C-alpha positions in Angstrom: -2.1 -2.4 -6.9 0.2 -4.2 -9.3 3.8 -4.8 -8.0 6.8 -3.2 -9.7 7.4 0.5 -10.5 6.5 3.1 -8.0 3.2 4.5 -9.3 2.7 6.8 -6.3 4.3 10.1 -7.9 2.0 9.4 -10.9 -1.2 9.0 -8.9 -0.6 12.1 -6.9 0.0 14.1 -10.0 -3.1 12.8 -11.8 -5.1 14.0 -8.7 -3.3 17.4 -8.5 -4.5 20.7 -9.8 -1.6 20.7 -12.4 -3.0 17.9 -14.4 -5.9 18.8 -16.8 -9.3 18.5 -15.2 -10.4 15.8 -17.9 -7.3 13.7 -17.6 -7.3 9.9 -16.7 -7.0 8.6 -13.2 -4.5 5.8 -12.4 -7.0 2.8 -12.8 -8.4 4.1 -16.2 -4.9 5.0 -17.4 -3.8 1.5 -16.6 -6.7 0.0 -18.7 -6.0 2.4 -21.4 -2.3 1.4 -21.7 -3.3 -2.4 -21.4 -5.6 -1.8 -24.4 -2.8 0.0 -26.3 -0.2 -2.8 -25.6 -2.5 -5.9 -26.5 -4.3 -4.1 -29.3 -4.4 -5.2 -32.9 -2.3 -2.4 -34.1 0.7 -0.4 -33.0 -0.5 3.0 -31.8 2.5 5.6 -31.6 3.0 7.4 -28.3 2.5 10.7 -30.0 -1.1 9.6 -30.6 -2.1 8.0 -27.2 -0.4 10.2 -24.9 -2.6 13.3 -25.4 -5.6 11.2 -24.9 -4.4 10.6 -21.2 -4.7 14.3 -20.6 -8.2 14.7 -22.2 -6.8 16.6 -25.1 -5.4 19.4 -22.9 -1.7 20.3 -22.3 -0.5 19.2 -18.7 1.2 21.6 -16.5 4.3 20.7 -14.4 6.1 22.4 -11.7 9.6 21.6 -13.1 11.4 19.6 -15.7 12.0 16.9 -13.0 8.4 16.6 -12.2 7.6 16.2 -16.1 10.3 13.5 -16.3 9.2 11.5 -13.5 5.5 11.5 -14.7 6.3 10.8 -18.2 9.0 8.0 -17.2 6.3 6.4 -14.9 3.6 6.2 -17.6 6.2 4.6 -20.1 7.4 2.5 -17.2 4.0 1.1 -16.7 3.5 0.6 -20.3 6.8 -1.3 -20.8 5.9 -3.4 -17.6 2.6 -4.4 -19.3 4.3 -5.1 -22.4 7.0 -7.3 -21.0 4.4 -9.1 -19.0 2.4 -10.1 -22.1 5.7 -10.9 -23.9 6.8 -13.3 -21.3 4.2 -14.4 -18.9 0.6 -12.9 -19.5 -1.0 -15.2 -16.7 0.8 -12.9 -14.3 -0.9 -9.7 -15.4 -2.5 -7.6 -12.6 -4.6 -4.5 -13.5 -4.7 -1.6 -11.2 -8.2 -1.3 -9.6 -9.5 1.1 -7.0 -10.6 -0.2 -3.8 -13.5 1.7 -2.0 -13.3 2.3 1.6 -15.8 -0.4 2.5 -13.4 -3.0 0.7 -15.3 -3.0 -2.7 -13.2 -3.1 -5.6 -14.1 -0.9 -8.5 -13.3 -2.1 -12.0 -15.5 0.3 -14.0 -12.7 2.8 -14.4 -10.2 0.2 -15.6 -12.7 -1.0 -18.2 -13.6 2.7 -19.5 -9.9 3.1 -20.0 -9.4 -0.1 -21.8 -12.4 1.0 -24.1 -10.5 4.3 -24.7 -7.8 2.4 -26.3 -10.3 0.5 -28.5 -11.7 3.8 -29.6 -8.5 4.7 -31.2 -8.6 1.9 -33.6 -12.3 0.8 -33.9 -12.1 -0.6 -37.4 -9.2 -2.9 -36.3 -10.9 -4.1 -33.2 -14.1 -5.1 -35.2 -12.6 -8.4 -36.0 -12.7 -9.4 -32.3 -16.1 -7.6 -31.7 -17.8 -9.4 -34.4 -16.1 -12.8 -33.8 -18.7 -15.5 -33.0 -16.7 -17.1 -30.1 -13.9 -14.7 -29.1 -16.1 -11.6 -29.0 -17.3 -12.8 -25.6 -13.9 -11.8 -24.1 -14.7 -8.2 -24.6 -18.3 -8.3 -23.6 -17.7 -7.7 -19.8 -15.4 -4.7 -20.4 -18.0 -3.1 -22.8 -20.8 -3.5 -20.3 -18.9 -2.4 -17.3 -16.8 0.4 -19.0 -19.8 2.0 -20.8 -22.6 1.8 -18.0 -24.8 4.5 -19.6 -25.1 2.6 -22.9 -25.9 -0.7 -21.3 -27.9 0.5 -18.1 -31.1 -0.9 -19.5 -29.6 -4.5 -20.0 -28.6 -5.1 -16.5 -30.4 -4.9 -13.3 -29.0 -3.6 -10.1 -28.3 -7.2 -8.8 -26.6 -8.1 -12.2 -24.5 -5.0 -12.1 -23.4 -5.6 -8.6 -22.4 -9.2 -9.4 -20.4 -8.3 -12.4 -18.5 -5.7 -10.5 -17.7 -8.2 -7.9 -16.3 -10.8 -10.1 -14.5 -8.3 -12.5 -11.2 -8.4 -10.5 -10.9 -12.1 -11.6 -12.6 -11.7 -15.0 -10.4 -8.7 -16.3 -7.0 -10.8 -16.4 -8.7 -13.6 -18.1 -10.4 -11.5 -20.7 -7.2 -9.5 -21.5 -5.0 -12.7 -21.7 -7.7 -14.1 -24.1 -7.6 -11.0 -26.1 -3.8 -10.8 -26.3 -3.8 -14.4 -27.6 -6.5 -13.5 -30.2 -4.6 -10.8 -31.5 -1.5 -12.9 -31.6 -2.7 -14.6 -34.7 -3.4 -11.3 -36.6 -1.2 -8.4 -35.2 1.9 -7.3 -37.0 5.1 -7.6 -35.2 5.6 -4.5 -33.1 8.1 -1.9 -34.4 10.4 0.1 -32.1 8.6 2.4 -29.8 8.8 6.2 -30.5 11.9 7.8 -28.9 11.5 8.7 -25.3 13.1 11.9 -25.7 10.1 13.4 -27.6 8.5 15.1 -24.7 5.8 17.8 -24.5 6.6 21.2 -23.7 6.7 22.2 -20.0 4.2 24.7 -18.8 5.2 25.6 -15.2 2.4 26.5 -12.8 2.4 30.2 -11.4 
């Protein structure tokens, strides 16, 4: 996992019964936030936060728990934003590691594509670019395995999954640099005191 803020409380909540069944896990959430940060347009928090929960209202045991979960999400968002604003080469995605030691990058890639889906027309400039479009190709293949299942054999999928921990940082740094030519300067983020209504568990 990436160093920095304590992500354990967020990971525990996302895996708990309080979180909506269709909510993101920690790895796809990280990919999603990265796509939001480095994308071509500013996406307000009021728009992307409900996507994390799968369109359902999250439940919290207390105001403190809600504050911790939301603060951790915004903390990781700001951490990614700061990294790409100062030293993009230091970016580290949060990827799962299977018990046998295999690193799983498909969830992260799927989360990133979730951010792309919020602004599909804006992302078209990159997708259709003759040279830069290759930066998104590995994420498209790995993050949408059902759509691309027929294009890769088992051996190719295994190889791609193995090298993805190294490919992801290189791809996102390249994507960030690409959008640097077109992206408008970011405005201030929505005020953090705008928080969803707490639904306490019974």
